[in-house]
PDB file of the backbone (N, CA, C, O) and the ligand in Angstrom, with CONECT records:
HET     ZN  A 101       1
ATOM      1  N   MET A   1     -58.269  36.563  11.157  1.00  0.00           N
ATOM      2  CA  MET A   1     -58.494  37.942  11.010  1.00  0.00           C
ATOM      3  C   MET A   1     -57.643  38.413   9.789  1.00  0.00           C
ATOM      4  O   MET A   1     -56.951  37.594   9.185  1.00  0.00           O
ATOM      5  N   PHE A   2     -57.687  39.708   9.425  1.00  0.00           N
ATOM      6  CA  PHE A   2     -57.084  40.170   8.239  1.00  0.00           C
ATOM      7  C   PHE A   2     -56.001  41.402   8.535  1.00  0.00           C
ATOM      8  O   PHE A   2     -55.708  42.234   7.677  1.00  0.00           O
ATOM      9  N   MET A   3     -55.537  41.389   9.681  1.00  0.00           N
ATOM     10  CA  MET A   3     -54.846  42.485  10.290  1.00  0.00           C
ATOM     11  C   MET A   3     -53.379  42.521   9.566  1.00  0.00           C
ATOM     12  O   MET A   3     -52.705  43.549   9.504  1.00  0.00           O
ATOM     13  N   ASN A   4     -52.989  41.302   9.045  1.00  0.00           N
ATOM     14  CA  ASN A   4     -51.615  41.105   8.375  1.00  0.00           C
ATOM     15  C   ASN A   4     -51.658  41.116   6.967  1.00  0.00           C
ATOM     16  O   ASN A   4     -50.689  40.701   6.331  1.00  0.00           O
ATOM     17  N   TYR A   5     -52.878  41.632   6.287  1.00  0.00           N
ATOM     18  CA  TYR A   5     -53.041  41.643   4.980  1.00  0.00           C
ATOM     19  C   TYR A   5     -53.002  43.048   4.267  1.00  0.00           C
ATOM     20  O   TYR A   5     -53.494  44.014   4.850  1.00  0.00           O
ATOM     21  N   GLU A   6     -52.479  43.177   3.128  1.00  0.00           N
ATOM     22  CA  GLU A   6     -52.574  44.402   2.400  1.00  0.00           C
ATOM     23  C   GLU A   6     -52.935  43.982   0.996  1.00  0.00           C
ATOM     24  O   GLU A   6     -52.919  42.818   0.596  1.00  0.00           O
ATOM     25  N   VAL A   7     -53.291  45.137   0.228  1.00  0.00           N
ATOM     26  CA  VAL A   7     -53.743  44.895  -1.201  1.00  0.00           C
ATOM     27  C   VAL A   7     -52.487  44.729  -2.027  1.00  0.00           C
ATOM     28  O   VAL A   7     -51.508  45.458  -1.869  1.00  0.00           O
ATOM     29  N   ASP A   8     -52.542  43.777  -2.887  1.00  0.00           N
ATOM     30  CA  ASP A   8     -51.434  43.523  -3.802  1.00  0.00           C
ATOM     31  C   ASP A   8     -51.549  44.540  -5.000  1.00  0.00           C
ATOM     32  O   ASP A   8     -52.254  44.248  -5.966  1.00  0.00           O
ATOM     33  N   VAL A   9     -50.879  45.700  -4.946  1.00  0.00           N
ATOM     34  CA  VAL A   9     -51.015  46.778  -5.911  1.00  0.00           C
ATOM     35  C   VAL A   9     -51.059  46.260  -7.383  1.00  0.00           C
ATOM     36  O   VAL A   9     -51.942  46.594  -8.173  1.00  0.00           O
ATOM     37  N   GLU A  10     -50.022  45.405  -7.688  1.00  0.00           N
ATOM     38  CA  GLU A  10     -49.866  45.006  -9.082  1.00  0.00           C
ATOM     39  C   GLU A  10     -51.151  44.222  -9.529  1.00  0.00           C
ATOM     40  O   GLU A  10     -51.610  44.412 -10.655  1.00  0.00           O
ATOM     41  N   LYS A  11     -51.751  43.317  -8.628  1.00  0.00           N
ATOM     42  CA  LYS A  11     -52.828  42.604  -9.026  1.00  0.00           C
ATOM     43  C   LYS A  11     -54.068  43.519  -9.017  1.00  0.00           C
ATOM     44  O   LYS A  11     -54.972  43.303  -9.824  1.00  0.00           O
ATOM     45  N   PHE A  12     -54.139  44.451  -8.204  1.00  0.00           N
ATOM     46  CA  PHE A  12     -55.345  45.424  -8.106  1.00  0.00           C
ATOM     47  C   PHE A  12     -55.320  46.150  -9.464  1.00  0.00           C
ATOM     48  O   PHE A  12     -56.345  46.239 -10.139  1.00  0.00           O
ATOM     49  N   ASN A  13     -54.105  46.683  -9.871  1.00  0.00           N
ATOM     50  CA  ASN A  13     -54.223  47.490 -10.891  1.00  0.00           C
ATOM     51  C   ASN A  13     -54.452  46.671 -12.316  1.00  0.00           C
ATOM     52  O   ASN A  13     -54.883  47.272 -13.300  1.00  0.00           O
ATOM     53  N   LEU A  14     -54.169  45.422 -12.352  1.00  0.00           N
ATOM     54  CA  LEU A  14     -54.613  44.466 -13.374  1.00  0.00           C
ATOM     55  C   LEU A  14     -56.159  44.123 -13.309  1.00  0.00           C
ATOM     56  O   LEU A  14     -56.810  43.868 -14.322  1.00  0.00           O
ATOM     57  N   PHE A  15     -56.679  44.139 -12.054  1.00  0.00           N
ATOM     58  CA  PHE A  15     -58.129  43.871 -11.815  1.00  0.00           C
ATOM     59  C   PHE A  15     -58.880  45.135 -12.475  1.00  0.00           C
ATOM     60  O   PHE A  15     -59.828  44.997 -13.248  1.00  0.00           O
ATOM     61  N   LEU A  16     -58.345  46.399 -12.078  1.00  0.00           N
ATOM     62  CA  LEU A  16     -58.958  47.551 -12.580  1.00  0.00           C
ATOM     63  C   LEU A  16     -59.018  47.681 -14.057  1.00  0.00           C
ATOM     64  O   LEU A  16     -59.993  48.126 -14.663  1.00  0.00           O
ATOM     65  N   ASP A  17     -57.803  47.222 -14.654  1.00  0.00           N
ATOM     66  CA  ASP A  17     -57.798  47.284 -16.074  1.00  0.00           C
ATOM     67  C   ASP A  17     -58.743  46.332 -16.813  1.00  0.00           C
ATOM     68  O   ASP A  17     -59.312  46.626 -17.864  1.00  0.00           O
ATOM     69  N   GLU A  18     -58.860  45.148 -16.159  1.00  0.00           N
ATOM     70  CA  GLU A  18     -59.612  43.984 -16.626  1.00  0.00           C
ATOM     71  C   GLU A  18     -61.174  44.413 -16.580  1.00  0.00           C
ATOM     72  O   GLU A  18     -61.938  44.213 -17.525  1.00  0.00           O
ATOM     73  N   LYS A  19     -61.527  44.991 -15.436  1.00  0.00           N
ATOM     74  CA  LYS A  19     -63.038  45.220 -15.228  1.00  0.00           C
ATOM     75  C   LYS A  19     -63.370  46.416 -15.761  1.00  0.00           C
ATOM     76  O   LYS A  19     -64.567  46.632 -15.946  1.00  0.00           O
ATOM     77  N   LYS A  20     -62.528  47.291 -16.066  1.00  0.00           N
ATOM     78  CA  LYS A  20     -62.750  48.750 -16.430  1.00  0.00           C
ATOM     79  C   LYS A  20     -64.009  49.428 -15.733  1.00  0.00           C
ATOM     80  O   LYS A  20     -65.013  49.853 -16.306  1.00  0.00           O
ATOM     81  N   LEU A  21     -63.732  49.435 -14.358  1.00  0.00           N
ATOM     82  CA  LEU A  21     -64.691  49.800 -13.329  1.00  0.00           C
ATOM     83  C   LEU A  21     -65.049  51.451 -13.594  1.00  0.00           C
ATOM     84  O   LEU A  21     -64.124  52.261 -13.636  1.00  0.00           O
ATOM     85  N   PRO A  22     -66.295  51.827 -13.747  1.00  0.00           N
ATOM     86  CA  PRO A  22     -66.474  53.224 -13.931  1.00  0.00           C
ATOM     87  C   PRO A  22     -66.187  54.087 -12.812  1.00  0.00           C
ATOM     88  O   PRO A  22     -66.233  53.578 -11.692  1.00  0.00           O
ATOM     89  N   ASN A  23     -65.900  55.310 -12.927  1.00  0.00           N
ATOM     90  CA  ASN A  23     -65.766  56.077 -11.867  1.00  0.00           C
ATOM     91  C   ASN A  23     -66.936  57.178 -11.564  1.00  0.00           C
ATOM     92  O   ASN A  23     -66.839  58.140 -10.802  1.00  0.00           O
ATOM     93  N   THR A  24     -68.057  56.802 -12.343  1.00  0.00           N
ATOM     94  CA  THR A  24     -69.254  57.692 -12.194  1.00  0.00           C
ATOM     95  C   THR A  24     -69.994  57.299 -10.924  1.00  0.00           C
ATOM     96  O   THR A  24     -70.253  56.104 -10.781  1.00  0.00           O
ATOM     97  N   CYS A  25     -70.329  58.082 -10.075  1.00  0.00           N
ATOM     98  CA  CYS A  25     -71.222  57.964  -8.837  1.00  0.00           C
ATOM     99  C   CYS A  25     -72.572  57.838  -9.386  1.00  0.00           C
ATOM    100  O   CYS A  25     -73.125  58.621 -10.158  1.00  0.00           O
ATOM    101  N   PRO A  26     -73.139  56.503  -8.775  1.00  0.00           N
ATOM    102  CA  PRO A  26     -74.473  56.223  -9.061  1.00  0.00           C
ATOM    103  C   PRO A  26     -75.510  57.109  -8.391  1.00  0.00           C
ATOM    104  O   PRO A  26     -76.684  57.146  -8.758  1.00  0.00           O
ATOM    105  N   LEU A  27     -74.994  57.840  -7.357  1.00  0.00           N
ATOM    106  CA  LEU A  27     -76.047  58.889  -6.709  1.00  0.00           C
ATOM    107  C   LEU A  27     -75.936  60.256  -7.259  1.00  0.00           C
ATOM    108  O   LEU A  27     -76.989  60.838  -7.521  1.00  0.00           O
ATOM    109  N   CYS A  28     -74.838  60.836  -7.466  1.00  0.00           N
ATOM    110  CA  CYS A  28     -74.827  62.188  -7.887  1.00  0.00           C
ATOM    111  C   CYS A  28     -74.292  62.308  -9.289  1.00  0.00           C
ATOM    112  O   CYS A  28     -74.110  63.442  -9.731  1.00  0.00           O
ATOM    113  N   ALA A  29     -74.006  61.202 -10.075  1.00  0.00           N
ATOM    114  CA  ALA A  29     -73.599  61.160 -11.304  1.00  0.00           C
ATOM    115  C   ALA A  29     -72.290  62.106 -11.659  1.00  0.00           C
ATOM    116  O   ALA A  29     -72.117  62.509 -12.810  1.00  0.00           O
ATOM    117  N   THR A  30     -71.531  62.376 -10.759  1.00  0.00           N
ATOM    118  CA  THR A  30     -70.155  62.992 -11.144  1.00  0.00           C
ATOM    119  C   THR A  30     -69.094  61.957 -11.186  1.00  0.00           C
ATOM    120  O   THR A  30     -69.239  60.914 -10.549  1.00  0.00           O
ATOM    121  N   ASP A  31     -68.023  62.187 -11.909  1.00  0.00           N
ATOM    122  CA  ASP A  31     -66.913  61.308 -12.023  1.00  0.00           C
ATOM    123  C   ASP A  31     -66.043  61.393 -10.866  1.00  0.00           C
ATOM    124  O   ASP A  31     -64.872  61.734 -11.034  1.00  0.00           O
ATOM    125  N   ALA A  32     -66.499  61.114  -9.677  1.00  0.00           N
ATOM    126  CA  ALA A  32     -65.760  61.316  -8.449  1.00  0.00           C
ATOM    127  C   ALA A  32     -65.564  60.080  -7.668  1.00  0.00           C
ATOM    128  O   ALA A  32     -65.214  60.178  -6.491  1.00  0.00           O
ATOM    129  N   LEU A  33     -65.754  58.940  -8.204  1.00  0.00           N
ATOM    130  CA  LEU A  33     -65.513  57.677  -7.476  1.00  0.00           C
ATOM    131  C   LEU A  33     -64.130  57.402  -7.287  1.00  0.00           C
ATOM    132  O   LEU A  33     -63.449  57.319  -8.308  1.00  0.00           O
ATOM    133  N   GLU A  34     -63.549  57.235  -6.118  1.00  0.00           N
ATOM    134  CA  GLU A  34     -62.262  56.678  -6.032  1.00  0.00           C
ATOM    135  C   GLU A  34     -62.159  55.753  -4.974  1.00  0.00           C
ATOM    136  O   GLU A  34     -62.731  55.871  -3.890  1.00  0.00           O
ATOM    137  N   MET A  35     -61.315  54.703  -5.360  1.00  0.00           N
ATOM    138  CA  MET A  35     -61.118  53.419  -4.471  1.00  0.00           C
ATOM    139  C   MET A  35     -59.852  53.679  -3.654  1.00  0.00           C
ATOM    140  O   MET A  35     -58.828  54.088  -4.203  1.00  0.00           O
ATOM    141  N   ASP A  36     -59.927  53.431  -2.284  1.00  0.00           N
ATOM    142  CA  ASP A  36     -58.846  53.628  -1.489  1.00  0.00           C
ATOM    143  C   ASP A  36     -58.296  52.266  -1.081  1.00  0.00           C
ATOM    144  O   ASP A  36     -58.969  51.461  -0.437  1.00  0.00           O
ATOM    145  N   ILE A  37     -57.103  52.053  -1.465  1.00  0.00           N
ATOM    146  CA  ILE A  37     -56.460  50.559  -1.206  1.00  0.00           C
ATOM    147  C   ILE A  37     -55.412  50.578  -0.111  1.00  0.00           C
ATOM    148  O   ILE A  37     -54.711  49.598   0.143  1.00  0.00           O
ATOM    149  N   ASP A  38     -55.337  51.744   0.530  1.00  0.00           N
ATOM    150  CA  ASP A  38     -54.509  51.862   1.722  1.00  0.00           C
ATOM    151  C   ASP A  38     -54.883  51.257   2.926  1.00  0.00           C
ATOM    152  O   ASP A  38     -54.052  50.843   3.734  1.00  0.00           O
ATOM    153  N   VAL A  39     -56.204  51.178   3.099  1.00  0.00           N
ATOM    154  CA  VAL A  39     -56.639  50.511   4.202  1.00  0.00           C
ATOM    155  C   VAL A  39     -57.708  49.393   3.794  1.00  0.00           C
ATOM    156  O   VAL A  39     -58.517  49.604   2.890  1.00  0.00           O
ATOM    157  N   VAL A  40     -57.667  48.166   4.526  1.00  0.00           N
ATOM    158  CA  VAL A  40     -58.577  47.173   4.282  1.00  0.00           C
ATOM    159  C   VAL A  40     -59.622  47.120   5.359  1.00  0.00           C
ATOM    160  O   VAL A  40     -59.201  46.886   6.491  1.00  0.00           O
ATOM    161  N   PHE A  41     -60.897  47.294   5.202  1.00  0.00           N
ATOM    162  CA  PHE A  41     -61.844  47.264   6.332  1.00  0.00           C
ATOM    163  C   PHE A  41     -62.433  45.853   6.249  1.00  0.00           C
ATOM    164  O   PHE A  41     -62.363  45.142   5.247  1.00  0.00           O
ATOM    165  N   GLY A  42     -63.010  45.528   7.379  1.00  0.00           N
ATOM    166  CA  GLY A  42     -63.654  44.312   7.681  1.00  0.00           C
ATOM    167  C   GLY A  42     -65.029  44.260   8.088  1.00  0.00           C
ATOM    168  O   GLY A  42     -65.373  44.970   9.033  1.00  0.00           O
ATOM    169  N   LEU A  43     -65.839  43.547   7.531  1.00  0.00           N
ATOM    170  CA  LEU A  43     -67.387  43.430   7.865  1.00  0.00           C
ATOM    171  C   LEU A  43     -67.390  42.123   8.807  1.00  0.00           C
ATOM    172  O   LEU A  43     -67.237  41.005   8.315  1.00  0.00           O
ATOM    173  N   ALA A  44     -67.567  42.317  10.136  1.00  0.00           N
ATOM    174  CA  ALA A  44     -67.457  41.188  10.958  1.00  0.00           C
ATOM    175  C   ALA A  44     -68.744  40.694  11.397  1.00  0.00           C
ATOM    176  O   ALA A  44     -69.620  41.511  11.681  1.00  0.00           O
ATOM    177  N   GLU A  45     -68.976  39.344  11.491  1.00  0.00           N
ATOM    178  CA  GLU A  45     -70.126  38.718  12.069  1.00  0.00           C
ATOM    179  C   GLU A  45     -70.339  39.024  13.575  1.00  0.00           C
ATOM    180  O   GLU A  45     -69.407  38.913  14.372  1.00  0.00           O
ATOM    181  N   LEU A  46     -71.377  39.348  13.887  1.00  0.00           N
ATOM    182  CA  LEU A  46     -71.748  39.618  15.324  1.00  0.00           C
ATOM    183  C   LEU A  46     -72.483  38.477  16.080  1.00  0.00           C
ATOM    184  O   LEU A  46     -73.314  37.790  15.487  1.00  0.00           O
ATOM    185  N   PRO A  47     -72.195  38.285  17.319  1.00  0.00           N
ATOM    186  CA  PRO A  47     -71.170  38.931  18.112  1.00  0.00           C
ATOM    187  C   PRO A  47     -69.865  38.562  17.758  1.00  0.00           C
ATOM    188  O   PRO A  47     -69.700  37.487  17.181  1.00  0.00           O
ATOM    189  N   ILE A  48     -68.730  39.425  18.064  1.00  0.00           N
ATOM    190  CA  ILE A  48     -67.441  39.174  17.608  1.00  0.00           C
ATOM    191  C   ILE A  48     -66.957  38.181  18.846  1.00  0.00           C
ATOM    192  O   ILE A  48     -66.960  38.517  20.031  1.00  0.00           O
ATOM    193  N   ILE A  49     -66.565  36.964  18.363  1.00  0.00           N
ATOM    194  CA  ILE A  49     -65.993  35.941  19.360  1.00  0.00           C
ATOM    195  C   ILE A  49     -64.577  35.814  18.788  1.00  0.00           C
ATOM    196  O   ILE A  49     -64.460  35.483  17.608  1.00  0.00           O
ATOM    197  N   PRO A  50     -63.502  36.051  19.531  1.00  0.00           N
ATOM    198  CA  PRO A  50     -62.204  35.909  18.970  1.00  0.00           C
ATOM    199  C   PRO A  50     -61.946  34.464  18.663  1.00  0.00           C
ATOM    200  O   PRO A  50     -62.228  33.592  19.485  1.00  0.00           O
ATOM    201  N   GLY A  51     -61.364  34.167  17.383  1.00  0.00           N
ATOM    202  CA  GLY A  51     -60.937  32.996  17.011  1.00  0.00           C
ATOM    203  C   GLY A  51     -62.282  32.295  16.337  1.00  0.00           C
ATOM    204  O   GLY A  51     -62.162  31.270  15.667  1.00  0.00           O
ATOM    205  N   GLU A  52     -63.395  32.833  16.531  1.00  0.00           N
ATOM    206  CA  GLU A  52     -64.579  32.138  16.030  1.00  0.00           C
ATOM    207  C   GLU A  52     -65.326  32.913  14.883  1.00  0.00           C
ATOM    208  O   GLU A  52     -65.775  32.355  13.882  1.00  0.00           O
ATOM    209  N   SER A  53     -65.413  34.316  15.151  1.00  0.00           N
ATOM    210  CA  SER A  53     -66.191  35.075  14.172  1.00  0.00           C
ATOM    211  C   SER A  53     -65.681  35.268  12.842  1.00  0.00           C
ATOM    212  O   SER A  53     -64.477  35.444  12.653  1.00  0.00           O
ATOM    213  N   ILE A  54     -66.522  35.246  11.910  1.00  0.00           N
ATOM    214  CA  ILE A  54     -65.904  35.414  10.450  1.00  0.00           C
ATOM    215  C   ILE A  54     -66.063  36.899  10.176  1.00  0.00           C
ATOM    216  O   ILE A  54     -66.981  37.596  10.608  1.00  0.00           O
ATOM    217  N   ALA A  55     -64.930  37.349   9.306  1.00  0.00           N
ATOM    218  CA  ALA A  55     -64.771  38.740   8.992  1.00  0.00           C
ATOM    219  C   ALA A  55     -64.636  38.663   7.431  1.00  0.00           C
ATOM    220  O   ALA A  55     -63.959  37.787   6.893  1.00  0.00           O
ATOM    221  N   ILE A  56     -65.298  39.603   6.749  1.00  0.00           N
ATOM    222  CA  ILE A  56     -65.096  39.696   5.288  1.00  0.00           C
ATOM    223  C   ILE A  56     -64.201  41.080   4.930  1.00  0.00           C
ATOM    224  O   ILE A  56     -64.649  42.173   5.277  1.00  0.00           O
ATOM    225  N   PRO A  57     -63.012  40.991   4.273  1.00  0.00           N
ATOM    226  CA  PRO A  57     -62.464  42.105   4.033  1.00  0.00           C
ATOM    227  C   PRO A  57     -63.076  42.908   2.941  1.00  0.00           C
ATOM    228  O   PRO A  57     -63.645  42.340   2.009  1.00  0.00           O
ATOM    229  N   LEU A  58     -62.981  44.293   3.018  1.00  0.00           N
ATOM    230  CA  LEU A  58     -63.618  45.062   2.035  1.00  0.00           C
ATOM    231  C   LEU A  58     -62.765  46.380   1.743  1.00  0.00           C
ATOM    232  O   LEU A  58     -62.193  47.037   2.612  1.00  0.00           O
ATOM    233  N   LEU A  59     -62.774  46.641   0.458  1.00  0.00           N
ATOM    234  CA  LEU A  59     -62.214  47.833  -0.045  1.00  0.00           C
ATOM    235  C   LEU A  59     -63.285  48.981  -0.365  1.00  0.00           C
ATOM    236  O   LEU A  59     -64.161  48.749  -1.199  1.00  0.00           O
ATOM    237  N   PRO A  60     -63.225  50.181   0.271  1.00  0.00           N
ATOM    238  CA  PRO A  60     -64.202  51.138   0.020  1.00  0.00           C
ATOM    239  C   PRO A  60     -63.964  51.890  -1.284  1.00  0.00           C
ATOM    240  O   PRO A  60     -62.803  52.147  -1.604  1.00  0.00           O
ATOM    241  N   THR A  61     -64.955  52.251  -2.036  1.00  0.00           N
ATOM    242  CA  THR A  61     -64.851  53.136  -3.195  1.00  0.00           C
ATOM    243  C   THR A  61     -65.881  54.291  -2.833  1.00  0.00           C
ATOM    244  O   THR A  61     -67.095  54.099  -2.779  1.00  0.00           O
ATOM    245  N   THR A  62     -65.292  55.455  -2.603  1.00  0.00           N
ATOM    246  CA  THR A  62     -66.142  56.476  -2.132  1.00  0.00           C
ATOM    247  C   THR A  62     -66.155  57.713  -3.172  1.00  0.00           C
ATOM    248  O   THR A  62     -65.176  58.042  -3.842  1.00  0.00           O
ATOM    249  N   CYS A  63     -67.466  58.371  -3.202  1.00  0.00           N
ATOM    250  CA  CYS A  63     -67.556  59.468  -4.142  1.00  0.00           C
ATOM    251  C   CYS A  63     -67.024  60.664  -3.313  1.00  0.00           C
ATOM    252  O   CYS A  63     -67.429  60.971  -2.192  1.00  0.00           O
ATOM    253  N   LYS A  64     -66.014  61.324  -4.056  1.00  0.00           N
ATOM    254  CA  LYS A  64     -65.501  62.608  -3.228  1.00  0.00           C
ATOM    255  C   LYS A  64     -66.300  63.761  -3.355  1.00  0.00           C
ATOM    256  O   LYS A  64     -66.038  64.806  -2.759  1.00  0.00           O
ATOM    257  N   ASN A  65     -67.451  63.587  -4.254  1.00  0.00           N
ATOM    258  CA  ASN A  65     -68.468  64.722  -4.182  1.00  0.00           C
ATOM    259  C   ASN A  65     -69.495  64.602  -3.194  1.00  0.00           C
ATOM    260  O   ASN A  65     -69.706  65.543  -2.429  1.00  0.00           O
ATOM    261  N   CYS A  66     -70.211  63.455  -3.125  1.00  0.00           N
ATOM    262  CA  CYS A  66     -71.446  63.388  -2.151  1.00  0.00           C
ATOM    263  C   CYS A  66     -71.156  62.302  -0.941  1.00  0.00           C
ATOM    264  O   CYS A  66     -71.818  62.313   0.096  1.00  0.00           O
ATOM    265  N   GLY A  67     -70.210  61.469  -1.165  1.00  0.00           N
ATOM    266  CA  GLY A  67     -69.863  60.721   0.043  1.00  0.00           C
ATOM    267  C   GLY A  67     -70.470  59.215  -0.198  1.00  0.00           C
ATOM    268  O   GLY A  67     -70.326  58.345   0.660  1.00  0.00           O
ATOM    269  N   TYR A  68     -71.120  58.989  -1.362  1.00  0.00           N
ATOM    270  CA  TYR A  68     -71.609  57.687  -1.549  1.00  0.00           C
ATOM    271  C   TYR A  68     -70.421  56.633  -1.476  1.00  0.00           C
ATOM    272  O   TYR A  68     -69.335  56.856  -2.010  1.00  0.00           O
ATOM    273  N   THR A  69     -70.708  55.470  -0.775  1.00  0.00           N
ATOM    274  CA  THR A  69     -69.608  54.488  -0.554  1.00  0.00           C
ATOM    275  C   THR A  69     -70.140  53.145  -1.078  1.00  0.00           C
ATOM    276  O   THR A  69     -71.321  52.855  -0.886  1.00  0.00           O
ATOM    277  N   ALA A  70     -69.357  52.361  -1.697  1.00  0.00           N
ATOM    278  CA  ALA A  70     -69.571  50.958  -2.107  1.00  0.00           C
ATOM    279  C   ALA A  70     -68.314  50.276  -1.660  1.00  0.00           C
ATOM    280  O   ALA A  70     -67.277  50.869  -1.364  1.00  0.00           O
ATOM    281  N   PHE A  71     -68.516  48.805  -1.633  1.00  0.00           N
ATOM    282  CA  PHE A  71     -67.330  48.164  -1.296  1.00  0.00           C
ATOM    283  C   PHE A  71     -67.009  46.926  -2.258  1.00  0.00           C
ATOM    284  O   PHE A  71     -67.900  46.428  -2.946  1.00  0.00           O
ATOM    285  N   ILE A  72     -65.863  46.516  -2.270  1.00  0.00           N
ATOM    286  CA  ILE A  72     -65.368  45.318  -3.119  1.00  0.00           C
ATOM    287  C   ILE A  72     -64.707  44.392  -2.179  1.00  0.00           C
ATOM    288  O   ILE A  72     -63.883  44.762  -1.342  1.00  0.00           O
ATOM    289  N   ASN A  73     -65.134  43.064  -2.365  1.00  0.00           N
ATOM    290  CA  ASN A  73     -64.352  42.216  -1.432  1.00  0.00           C
ATOM    291  C   ASN A  73     -63.198  41.625  -2.284  1.00  0.00           C
ATOM    292  O   ASN A  73     -63.321  40.936  -3.297  1.00  0.00           O
ATOM    293  N   PRO A  74     -62.046  42.028  -1.678  1.00  0.00           N
ATOM    294  CA  PRO A  74     -60.801  41.773  -2.563  1.00  0.00           C
ATOM    295  C   PRO A  74     -60.393  40.243  -2.566  1.00  0.00           C
ATOM    296  O   PRO A  74     -59.526  39.821  -3.331  1.00  0.00           O
ATOM    297  N   MET A  75     -61.071  39.433  -1.659  1.00  0.00           N
ATOM    298  CA  MET A  75     -60.691  37.932  -1.736  1.00  0.00           C
ATOM    299  C   MET A  75     -61.209  37.347  -2.898  1.00  0.00           C
ATOM    300  O   MET A  75     -60.626  36.374  -3.377  1.00  0.00           O
ATOM    301  N   VAL A  76     -62.302  37.834  -3.461  1.00  0.00           N
ATOM    302  CA  VAL A  76     -63.012  37.131  -4.523  1.00  0.00           C
ATOM    303  C   VAL A  76     -61.925  36.971  -5.826  1.00  0.00           C
ATOM    304  O   VAL A  76     -61.913  35.984  -6.563  1.00  0.00           O
ATOM    305  N   LYS A  77     -61.147  37.972  -5.941  1.00  0.00           N
ATOM    306  CA  LYS A  77     -60.196  37.947  -6.959  1.00  0.00           C
ATOM    307  C   LYS A  77     -58.705  37.857  -6.530  1.00  0.00           C
ATOM    308  O   LYS A  77     -57.814  38.146  -7.328  1.00  0.00           O
ATOM    309  N   GLY A  78     -58.453  37.467  -5.306  1.00  0.00           N
ATOM    310  CA  GLY A  78     -57.175  37.136  -4.825  1.00  0.00           C
ATOM    311  C   GLY A  78     -56.457  38.445  -4.678  1.00  0.00           C
ATOM    312  O   GLY A  78     -55.245  38.353  -4.875  1.00  0.00           O
ATOM    313  N   LEU A  79     -56.899  39.625  -4.386  1.00  0.00           N
ATOM    314  CA  LEU A  79     -56.127  40.943  -4.473  1.00  0.00           C
ATOM    315  C   LEU A  79     -55.407  41.193  -3.190  1.00  0.00           C
ATOM    316  O   LEU A  79     -54.725  42.211  -3.070  1.00  0.00           O
ATOM    317  N   LEU A  80     -55.519  40.325  -2.226  1.00  0.00           N
ATOM    318  CA  LEU A  80     -54.748  40.611  -0.939  1.00  0.00           C
ATOM    319  C   LEU A  80     -53.539  39.572  -0.945  1.00  0.00           C
ATOM    320  O   LEU A  80     -53.534  38.467  -1.487  1.00  0.00           O
ATOM    321  N   LYS A  81     -52.502  40.186  -0.210  1.00  0.00           N
ATOM    322  CA  LYS A  81     -51.345  39.556   0.126  1.00  0.00           C
ATOM    323  C   LYS A  81     -50.959  39.797   1.517  1.00  0.00           C
ATOM    324  O   LYS A  81     -51.197  40.889   2.032  1.00  0.00           O
ATOM    325  N   SER A  82     -50.342  38.790   2.207  1.00  0.00           N
ATOM    326  CA  SER A  82     -49.880  38.938   3.580  1.00  0.00           C
ATOM    327  C   SER A  82     -48.739  39.903   3.517  1.00  0.00           C
ATOM    328  O   SER A  82     -48.042  40.072   2.517  1.00  0.00           O
ATOM    329  N   SER A  83     -48.606  40.494   4.608  1.00  0.00           N
ATOM    330  CA  SER A  83     -47.408  41.504   4.712  1.00  0.00           C
ATOM    331  C   SER A  83     -46.070  40.867   4.525  1.00  0.00           C
ATOM    332  O   SER A  83     -45.096  41.596   4.341  1.00  0.00           O
ATOM    333  N   ASP A  84     -45.937  39.548   4.556  1.00  0.00           N
ATOM    334  CA  ASP A  84     -44.562  39.023   4.346  1.00  0.00           C
ATOM    335  C   ASP A  84     -44.613  38.384   2.682  1.00  0.00           C
ATOM    336  O   ASP A  84     -43.818  37.556   2.238  1.00  0.00           O
ATOM    337  N   GLY A  85     -45.650  38.948   2.000  1.00  0.00           N
ATOM    338  CA  GLY A  85     -45.503  38.614   0.390  1.00  0.00           C
ATOM    339  C   GLY A  85     -46.371  37.541  -0.069  1.00  0.00           C
ATOM    340  O   GLY A  85     -46.552  37.383  -1.276  1.00  0.00           O
ATOM    341  N   GLY A  86     -46.957  36.742   0.853  1.00  0.00           N
ATOM    342  CA  GLY A  86     -47.705  35.574   0.310  1.00  0.00           C
ATOM    343  C   GLY A  86     -49.124  35.930  -0.140  1.00  0.00           C
ATOM    344  O   GLY A  86     -49.652  36.951   0.302  1.00  0.00           O
ATOM    345  N   GLU A  87     -49.726  35.177  -0.951  1.00  0.00           N
ATOM    346  CA  GLU A  87     -50.913  35.443  -1.455  1.00  0.00           C
ATOM    347  C   GLU A  87     -52.087  34.903  -0.683  1.00  0.00           C
ATOM    348  O   GLU A  87     -52.014  33.816  -0.109  1.00  0.00           O
ATOM    349  N   GLN A  88     -53.181  35.660  -0.665  1.00  0.00           N
ATOM    350  CA  GLN A  88     -54.510  35.287   0.156  1.00  0.00           C
ATOM    351  C   GLN A  88     -55.583  35.210  -0.881  1.00  0.00           C
ATOM    352  O   GLN A  88     -55.987  36.228  -1.444  1.00  0.00           O
ATOM    353  N   ASN A  89     -56.024  34.084  -1.128  1.00  0.00           N
ATOM    354  CA  ASN A  89     -57.235  33.906  -1.919  1.00  0.00           C
ATOM    355  C   ASN A  89     -58.389  33.422  -1.182  1.00  0.00           C
ATOM    356  O   ASN A  89     -58.250  32.751  -0.160  1.00  0.00           O
ATOM    357  N   GLY A  90     -59.607  33.759  -1.695  1.00  0.00           N
ATOM    358  CA  GLY A  90     -60.806  33.378  -1.107  1.00  0.00           C
ATOM    359  C   GLY A  90     -61.122  32.117  -1.441  1.00  0.00           C
ATOM    360  O   GLY A  90     -62.155  31.606  -1.012  1.00  0.00           O
TER     361      GLY A  90
HETATM  362 ZN    ZN A 101     -71.622  61.118  -5.623  1.00  0.00          ZN2+
END
């Protein structure tokens, strides 16, 4: 599970600079997309069986104008670190 992981802010900012992610919403076309890195969500395999189910960590990008939401898996670029400072790669 990913309860002890948080976004590595330094790597995340490098990722944003490298990818030059647009902040234009594909639904309403306003420049109101914002990524929230304070909380890592999980997309879990069902049924949830402790110790067996797989969960994918996700960072939400939400349009503050219309609510459109997309997700980025931070494991792909190693953007998570454990709360004790270690790195978590996918
Ligand atoms: Zn929108």
